[in-house]
Legacy VTK file of the C-alpha trace (Angstrom):
# vtk DataFile Version 3.0
C-alpha trace
ASCII
DATASET POLYDATA
POINTS 75 float
-0.214 0.306 0.065
1.488 3.358 -0.735
1.366 6.185 1.768
2.523 10.268 2.157
3.663 10.754 5.384
3.596 13.797 7.082
3.547 15.893 10.469
0.450 16.621 12.479
1.034 20.728 11.588
1.033 19.555 7.928
-2.199 17.397 8.559
-3.775 20.434 9.535
-3.119 22.465 6.925
-4.217 19.567 4.740
-7.995 19.107 6.436
-10.935 20.413 5.150
-14.010 21.690 7.522
-15.941 18.542 6.542
-13.786 15.886 6.936
-12.067 16.150 10.694
-12.362 18.713 13.291
-8.652 19.914 15.028
-10.439 19.162 17.841
-11.055 15.527 17.384
-7.292 15.286 16.110
-6.249 16.613 19.330
-8.587 13.963 21.251
-7.354 11.283 19.369
-3.793 12.440 20.536
-2.572 14.262 17.488
-0.115 16.891 18.108
1.984 19.283 15.437
5.072 16.875 15.880
2.872 13.982 15.449
3.981 11.232 12.692
1.155 10.349 10.266
0.416 8.844 6.958
-2.151 9.226 4.390
-3.388 5.949 2.449
-4.123 6.387 -1.317
-8.119 5.983 -0.020
-7.399 8.930 2.380
-7.182 7.382 5.622
-5.220 8.957 8.273
-3.387 6.609 10.219
-1.580 8.222 13.347
1.900 6.692 14.441
1.842 5.046 17.753
4.637 3.092 19.895
3.349 -0.150 18.943
2.168 0.856 15.435
-0.618 2.784 13.493
-4.087 4.144 14.714
-6.858 4.883 11.777
-7.928 8.409 12.783
-10.694 8.819 9.899
-10.412 9.952 6.467
-9.772 12.466 4.070
-12.870 13.665 1.019
-12.513 15.080 -2.144
-9.637 16.123 -3.571
-7.143 15.087 -1.048
-4.216 13.790 -3.399
-3.690 16.830 -4.802
-3.873 18.410 -0.975
-1.945 16.255 0.285
0.825 16.237 -2.034
1.244 20.253 -2.594
1.355 20.446 0.870
4.156 17.709 1.397
6.171 17.896 -1.553
5.619 14.165 -1.360
4.167 11.661 -4.016
2.535 8.458 -3.196
5.398 5.607 -2.167
LINES 1 76
75 0 1 2 3 4 5 6 7 8 9 10 11 12 13 14 15 16 17 18 19 20 21 22 23 24 25 26 27 28 29 30 31 32 33 34 35 36 37 38 39 40 41 42 43 44 45 46 47 48 49 50 51 52 53 54 55 56 57 58 59 60 61 62 63 64 65 66 67 68 69 70 71 72 73 74
């Protein structure tokens, strides 16, 4: 499966109002320095000590938003 990794700070710039709210991310443990990844289906995963936790998903034209904000491609 392909992903693009980013920090919590970057994710906050990527998400749109109809997706996850910043308060929801904070309650899930996301900080500015958290390591997150998004897969091609738009699932957002947070890196925890022992693995990855799915937090929710991105909607719509997230592919372009994720690539624009991170400068990365799917790997």
